[in-house]
C-alpha positions as CSV (number, residue, x, y, z in Angstrom):
1,X,0.0,0.0,0.0
2,X,1.4,3.4,-1.0
3,X,-0.4,6.6,-0.1
4,X,0.7,10.1,-1.0
5,X,1.3,12.6,1.8
6,X,-1.6,14.9,2.5
7,X,-1.0,18.3,0.8
8,X,-1.5,20.3,4.0
9,X,1.2,18.3,5.8
10,X,3.5,18.7,2.9
11,X,3.1,22.4,3.2
12,X,4.0,22.1,6.9
13,X,7.1,20.1,6.1
14,X,8.1,22.7,3.5
15,X,7.7,25.5,6.0
16,X,9.9,23.7,8.5
17,X,12.5,23.0,5.9
18,X,12.8,26.7,5.2
19,X,13.7,27.5,8.8
20,X,17.6,27.4,8.8
21,X,18.4,28.7,12.3
22,X,19.2,25.3,13.7
23,X,19.9,21.9,12.1
24,X,17.3,20.3,14.3
25,X,14.2,22.2,13.1
26,X,12.2,19.4,11.4
27,X,9.6,16.7,11.7
28,X,11.0,13.2,11.6
29,X,9.0,11.7,8.7
30,X,8.8,8.1,10.0
31,X,5.4,6.5,10.6
32,X,5.1,6.1,14.3
33,X,6.3,9.6,15.1
34,X,2.8,10.3,16.3
35,X,3.5,13.6,18.1
36,X,5.2,15.0,14.9
37,X,8.4,16.1,16.5
38,X,12.0,15.4,15.6
39,X,12.4,12.1,17.5
40,X,10.8,8.7,17.7
41,X,10.5,7.7,21.3
42,X,8.1,6.5,24.1
43,X,6.3,9.9,23.9
44,X,4.9,8.6,20.6
45,X,3.5,5.5,22.3
46,X,1.7,7.7,24.9
47,X,0.4,9.9,22.0
48,X,-1.0,7.0,20.1
49,X,-2.6,5.7,23.3
50,X,-4.3,9.1,23.8
51,X,-5.5,9.0,20.2
52,X,-7.1,5.6,20.9
53,X,-8.6,6.9,24.1
54,X,-10.0,9.9,22.3
55,X,-8.1,12.6,24.2
56,X,-5.8,13.5,21.2
57,X,-6.6,14.0,17.5
58,X,-5.0,11.6,15.0
59,X,-1.9,12.9,13.3
60,X,-0.5,12.0,9.9
61,X,2.3,9.8,11.3
62,X,0.4,8.1,14.0
63,X,-0.5,5.1,11.8
64,X,2.8,3.4,12.7
65,X,2.2,0.1,10.9
66,X,0.7,1.9,7.9
67,X,-2.4,-0.1,7.7
68,X,-5.0,2.7,7.4
69,X,-6.2,2.7,11.0
70,X,-4.8,3.7,14.4
71,X,-5.1,1.0,17.1
72,X,-3.0,-1.1,19.6
73,X,-1.1,-2.5,16.7
74,X,0.5,0.9,16.2
75,X,1.6,1.0,19.8
76,X,3.2,-2.4,19.2
77,X,4.9,-1.2,16.0
78,X,6.5,1.8,17.8
79,X,7.7,-0.4,20.6
80,X,9.2,-2.8,18.1
81,X,11.0,0.1,16.3
82,X,12.4,1.3,19.6
83,X,13.5,-2.3,20.4
84,X,15.0,-2.7,16.9
85,X,12.6,-5.6,16.2
86,X,10.3,-4.1,13.6
87,X,9.8,-6.2,10.5
88,X,8.8,-3.2,8.3
89,X,9.3,0.6,8.5
90,X,7.5,3.2,6.5
91,X,8.9,6.7,5.9
92,X,8.3,9.7,3.7
93,X,11.1,10.3,1.2
94,X,12.4,13.6,-0.1
95,X,9.9,13.5,-3.0
96,X,7.0,13.4,-0.5
97,X,6.1,9.8,-1.2
98,X,5.6,7.0,1.4
99,X,8.1,4.1,1.1
100,X,8.1,0.9,3.1
101,X,11.2,-1.2,3.6
102,X,11.4,-4.7,5.1
103,X,13.8,-5.1,8.0
104,X,16.6,-5.8,8.5
105,X,18.3,-4.6,5.3
106,X,21.2,-7.0,4.6
107,X,21.9,-6.2,1.0
108,X,21.8,-2.7,-0.3
109,X,22.6,-1.2,-3.8
110,X,23.6,2.4,-3.4
111,X,23.7,4.6,-6.5
112,X,24.1,8.0,-4.7
113,X,27.3,9.9,-4.5
114,X,26.8,11.0,-0.9
115,X,24.4,8.3,0.2
116,X,27.2,5.8,0.0
117,X,29.4,8.0,2.1
118,X,26.6,8.2,4.7
119,X,26.3,4.4,4.6
120,X,29.9,4.1,5.6
121,X,29.5,6.9,8.2
122,X,26.8,4.8,9.9
123,X,29.1,1.8,9.9
124,X,27.0,-0.2,7.4
125,X,29.4,-0.5,4.5
126,X,29.4,-4.3,4.7
127,X,25.8,-4.5,3.5
128,X,26.6,-2.8,0.2
129,X,26.6,-5.1,-2.8
130,X,26.9,-2.5,-5.6
131,X,27.6,1.1,-6.3
132,X,26.3,3.6,-8.9
133,X,29.6,4.8,-10.5
134,X,32.9,3.2,-11.1
135,X,35.1,4.1,-8.1
136,X,38.2,2.1,-8.9
137,X,40.2,5.3,-9.1
138,X,39.1,6.3,-5.6
139,X,40.7,3.5,-3.7
140,X,42.3,5.7,-1.0
141,X,38.9,7.1,0.1
142,X,36.7,4.1,-0.8
143,X,39.0,1.1,-0.3
144,X,36.1,-1.3,0.0
145,X,33.7,0.4,-2.3
146,X,36.2,0.5,-5.1
147,X,35.9,-3.3,-5.3
148,X,32.1,-3.3,-5.7
149,X,30.4,-3.8,-9.1
150,X,28.9,-0.6,-10.4
151,X,25.4,-0.5,-11.9
152,X,24.9,3.1,-13.0
153,X,23.2,6.0,-11.2
154,X,20.3,7.2,-13.3
155,X,17.4,5.5,-15.1
156,X,19.2,6.2,-18.4
157,X,22.4,4.4,-17.6
158,X,21.2,1.9,-15.0
159,X,21.8,-1.8,-15.4
160,X,18.5,-3.0,-14.0
161,X,19.2,-6.7,-14.7
162,X,22.4,-6.6,-12.8
163,X,20.7,-5.0,-9.8
164,X,18.0,-7.6,-9.8
165,X,20.6,-10.4,-10.0
166,X,22.2,-9.0,-6.8
167,X,19.0,-9.6,-4.9
168,X,19.1,-6.4,-2.9
169,X,16.7,-5.7,0.0
170,X,16.6,-2.1,-1.1
171,X,18.1,0.4,-3.6
172,X,19.2,3.8,-2.6
173,X,19.0,6.1,-5.6
174,X,21.0,9.2,-6.7
175,X,17.9,11.2,-6.0
176,X,19.5,12.7,-3.0
177,X,19.6,16.5,-3.3
178,X,17.2,19.4,-3.4
179,X,17.3,19.7,-7.2
180,X,15.8,16.2,-7.3
181,X,12.4,17.8,-6.6
182,X,12.4,18.8,-10.2
183,X,11.7,15.7,-12.3
184,X,12.6,13.4,-9.5
185,X,9.3,11.7,-9.3
186,X,9.4,10.5,-12.9
187,X,12.9,9.1,-12.3
188,X,11.8,7.3,-9.2
189,X,8.9,5.8,-10.9
190,X,11.1,4.5,-13.7
191,X,13.3,2.8,-11.0
192,X,10.1,1.3,-9.5
193,X,8.9,0.1,-12.8
194,X,12.2,-1.7,-13.6
195,X,12.9,-2.9,-10.1
196,X,9.4,-4.2,-9.3
197,X,9.0,-5.0,-5.7
198,X,12.4,-3.6,-4.5
199,X,12.0,-0.7,-2.0
200,X,13.4,2.5,-3.3
201,X,15.2,4.9,-0.9
202,X,15.4,8.6,-1.9
203,X,16.7,10.7,1.0
204,X,18.5,14.1,0.8
205,X,22.1,13.4,1.7
206,X,23.5,16.7,0.5
207,X,21.8,19.9,1.6
208,X,22.9,21.0,5.0
209,X,19.5,22.3,6.3
210,X,17.8,18.9,5.9
211,X,20.7,16.5,6.5
212,X,20.0,15.8,10.1
213,X,16.4,14.7,9.5
214,X,17.5,12.4,6.6
215,X,20.4,10.9,8.5
216,X,18.2,10.1,11.5
217,X,15.7,8.5,9.1
218,X,18.4,6.6,7.4
219,X,19.7,5.4,10.8
220,X,16.4,3.8,11.5
221,X,16.2,2.2,8.0
222,X,19.7,0.6,8.4
223,X,19.3,-0.2,12.2
224,X,22.2,2.2,12.9
225,X,20.3,4.7,15.1
226,X,23.2,5.1,17.6
227,X,25.7,5.7,14.8
228,X,23.4,8.3,13.3
229,X,23.1,10.2,16.5
230,X,26.9,10.2,16.9
231,X,27.3,11.8,13.5
232,X,24.4,14.2,14.1
233,X,26.0,15.5,17.3
234,X,29.2,16.2,15.5
235,X,27.6,17.8,12.5
236,X,25.1,19.9,14.5
237,X,27.9,21.3,16.6
238,X,29.5,22.9,13.6
239,X,26.3,23.7,11.7
240,X,24.9,25.7,14.6
241,X,28.3,27.3,15.3
242,X,28.5,28.7,11.7
243,X,24.9,29.7,11.6
244,X,24.9,31.5,15.0
245,X,28.1,33.5,14.4
246,X,27.0,34.8,11.0
247,X,23.3,35.3,11.8
248,X,23.7,38.9,13.0
249,X,25.9,40.1,10.0
250,X,23.8,42.5,7.9
251,X,23.5,41.5,4.2
252,X,25.2,44.7,3.1
253,X,28.3,43.7,5.2
254,X,28.6,40.2,3.8
255,X,31.2,39.5,1.1
256,X,29.5,38.7,-2.2
257,X,30.4,35.6,-4.1
258,X,29.4,32.8,-6.5
259,X,30.0,29.1,-6.7
260,X,30.5,27.8,-10.2
261,X,30.5,24.2,-11.5
262,X,31.3,24.6,-15.2
263,X,31.7,28.1,-16.7
264,X,28.7,30.3,-15.7
265,X,26.8,27.2,-14.4
266,X,26.3,28.3,-10.8
267,X,24.7,27.2,-7.6
268,X,21.6,28.9,-6.2
269,X,21.5,29.5,-2.4
270,X,19.3,26.6,-1.6
271,X,21.7,24.1,-3.2
272,X,24.5,22.3,-1.2
273,X,27.3,24.5,-2.5
274,X,25.0,27.6,-2.2
275,X,24.4,26.7,1.4
276,X,28.2,26.5,2.0
277,X,28.5,30.1,0.8
278,X,25.5,31.2,2.9
279,X,26.5,29.4,6.1
280,X,30.0,30.9,6.0
281,X,28.5,34.3,6.0
282,X,28.7,35.1,2.3
283,X,26.1,36.6,0.0
284,X,25.3,34.7,-3.2
285,X,25.0,37.0,-6.2
286,X,22.4,34.6,-7.6
287,X,20.0,35.8,-4.9
288,X,19.3,38.7,-7.3
289,X,17.9,36.3,-9.8
290,X,16.3,33.5,-7.7
291,X,14.6,33.5,-4.3
292,X,13.6,30.9,-1.7
293,X,10.1,30.4,-3.2
294,X,11.5,29.6,-6.7
295,X,11.5,25.8,-7.4
296,X,15.0,26.2,-8.8
297,X,16.4,27.6,-5.5
298,X,18.1,24.3,-4.8
299,X,19.5,23.9,-8.3
300,X,22.4,24.8,-10.5
301,X,21.6,27.5,-13.0
302,X,23.1,28.9,-16.2
303,X,23.9,32.6,-15.8
304,X,25.2,35.2,-18.2
305,X,28.8,36.6,-18.0
306,X,27.3,40.0,-18.0
307,X,25.4,39.3,-14.8
308,X,28.6,38.4,-13.1
309,X,30.3,41.5,-14.2
310,X,27.3,43.6,-13.2
311,X,27.1,42.1,-9.7
312,X,30.9,42.3,-9.4
313,X,31.4,39.5,-6.7
314,X,34.3,39.8,-4.3
315,X,34.9,36.1,-4.5
316,X,34.5,33.4,-7.2
317,X,34.6,29.8,-6.1
318,X,34.9,26.8,-8.4
319,X,33.7,23.4,-7.4
320,X,36.1,20.8,-8.8
321,X,34.7,17.3,-9.5
322,X,35.6,14.2,-7.5
323,X,37.6,12.7,-10.4
324,X,39.9,15.8,-10.7
325,X,40.6,16.4,-7.0
326,X,40.4,14.9,-3.6
327,X,41.9,12.0,-1.7
328,X,43.4,10.0,-4.6
329,X,45.1,12.9,-6.4
330,X,48.2,14.5,-4.9
331,X,49.1,16.6,-7.9
332,X,47.4,20.0,-8.0
333,X,47.9,20.5,-11.7
334,X,44.2,19.9,-12.5
335,X,43.1,22.3,-9.8
336,X,45.5,24.8,-11.1
337,X,44.2,24.5,-14.6
338,X,40.6,25.1,-13.4
339,X,41.8,28.1,-11.5
340,X,43.5,29.5,-14.6
341,X,40.4,28.8,-16.6
342,X,38.5,31.3,-14.4
343,X,41.2,33.9,-13.9
344,X,42.0,34.1,-17.7
345,X,38.5,35.1,-18.8
346,X,38.8,38.4,-20.4
347,X,35.2,39.3,-19.8
348,X,35.8,39.1,-16.1
349,X,39.0,41.2,-16.1
350,X,37.4,44.0,-14.1
351,X,35.6,41.9,-11.6
352,X,36.9,42.4,-8.0
353,X,37.4,38.7,-7.5
354,X,39.8,38.5,-10.4
355,X,41.5,41.8,-9.7
356,X,42.1,41.0,-6.1
357,X,43.1,37.3,-6.6
358,X,40.1,36.0,-4.8
359,X,39.4,33.0,-7.0
360,X,39.5,29.7,-5.2
361,X,39.0,26.1,-6.4
362,X,37.6,23.6,-4.0
363,X,37.1,19.9,-4.2
364,X,33.6,18.4,-4.1
365,X,35.0,16.0,-1.5
366,X,34.7,18.9,1.0
367,X,31.6,20.5,-0.4
368,X,29.0,18.3,-1.7
369,X,27.2,16.4,1.1
370,X,27.2,13.7,3.7
371,X,28.4,16.3,6.2
372,X,31.7,17.0,4.4
373,X,30.3,20.4,3.3
374,X,30.9,21.5,6.9
375,X,34.6,21.3,5.9
376,X,34.1,23.6,2.9
377,X,32.1,26.0,5.1
378,X,35.0,26.2,7.6
379,X,37.4,27.2,4.8
380,X,35.1,30.0,3.6
381,X,34.2,31.3,7.0
382,X,37.9,31.5,7.9
383,X,38.5,33.3,4.6
384,X,35.6,35.8,5.0
385,X,35.9,36.5,8.8
386,X,39.4,35.4,10.1
387,X,38.8,37.2,13.4
388,X,35.3,35.9,14.0
389,X,36.5,32.3,13.3
390,X,40.1,32.5,14.7
391,X,39.4,29.4,16.8
392,X,38.4,27.4,13.7
393,X,40.9,25.3,11.8
394,X,39.4,23.9,8.6
395,X,42.1,21.2,8.2
396,X,41.4,20.1,11.8
397,X,37.7,19.7,11.1
398,X,38.6,17.8,8.0
399,X,40.8,15.5,10.0
400,X,38.0,14.9,12.5
401,X,35.7,13.9,9.7
402,X,38.1,11.5,8.2
403,X,39.2,10.0,11.6
404,X,35.7,9.7,13.1
405,X,33.6,8.7,10.1
406,X,35.5,7.6,7.1
407,X,37.5,4.8,8.7
408,X,40.6,5.3,6.6
409,X,44.2,6.1,7.4
410,X,44.7,9.4,5.7
411,X,46.6,12.6,6.5
412,X,44.6,15.5,5.0
413,X,47.5,18.0,5.5
414,X,50.1,15.8,3.6
415,X,48.0,14.1,1.0
416,X,45.2,14.8,-1.5
417,X,44.2,18.0,-3.2
418,X,41.2,19.8,-1.7
419,X,41.7,23.6,-2.2
420,X,43.7,25.7,-4.7
421,X,45.7,27.8,-4.1
422,X,46.9,25.6,-1.3
423,X,45.6,26.6,2.2
424,X,49.0,27.7,3.3
425,X,48.8,30.5,0.7
426,X,45.4,31.8,1.8
427,X,45.3,35.3,3.3
428,X,44.4,34.2,6.9
429,X,47.4,31.9,6.9
430,X,49.9,34.7,6.1
């Protein structure tokens, strides 16, 4: 049985998602969270009992076992979830659809770029049986994942027969970011049509403002609730630190900037890289073109060179892909080439970012999602406000991330390429 979320509740969830003050402002969208807060606990059992007794009104998520009625079976389901003994779990995915998985999940195909990182963060890498893209060149960061078969990451390049042959208990898709809201339902339904009967997991593993909710949900799906909370505690500490310190800075005092992927293909403020810029206390020039109510607010957009010259950003940042930077690449030549590609554009010669040498290339490995975007935020915050963030060391935060959650032996100061120019050449280091 699959029911769409009630429209009024979707509007409530969208409203909560637009409240960026704290990482914990959300409703945990798991059936059984009867009191509609951010946790699943014994308070939900009491709430369901009160619904049954007639002293509380039914809520959308009170039907814990998702059978269309609220009764003692829902109390039993919540208790089973809390005990880690539930046989099924129903949640609402990032597309607003209900999805039910059978528990426990022992075999998982993971197509997502950051979803697979989060699977490892939660200590569940051993359940993975396939990955979306070929990661054989990322053996330092993904020593186990690089050995997995790859099956494609979109409906257009996916090997559905191979996935079915692996007999997964669930498939986590690459529909894992805010921009998936555009056209994502059609893609998900294509997965469902070709993977008939296999539960499809679509959770946002990229954007900072919704990551905590999705990680907590994913922890319940994988029976890694404790590991999820350990990560959430670490992530929330830094998220709230950056948000609180920059909250009182007036917009006209914030340094203007833009994050680019390919030339003039840039990130709006609601996207993962756009949120890095915003969380660090910067002002995205794309805010002049697209606001929070626009469906493309979480996307990457084509902009005109003339718009950049008119807005005259103080900083230009270029996101460099995971095959041209990161843990497995020690030579910075590719990053340097991307940097030169920006600084040599004659049409930008009079832009402040170019004139003042404020162009920076940054690896997706510290920008894109699964919590690693906290690292990129630290770099920008330190660059924008060295005095306000004098106690923050981006490389130390990166080391924490690697040591606590990646489970690899890697020295981020000695190996890999994550920023260009190198951090020891940045203004606050001199």
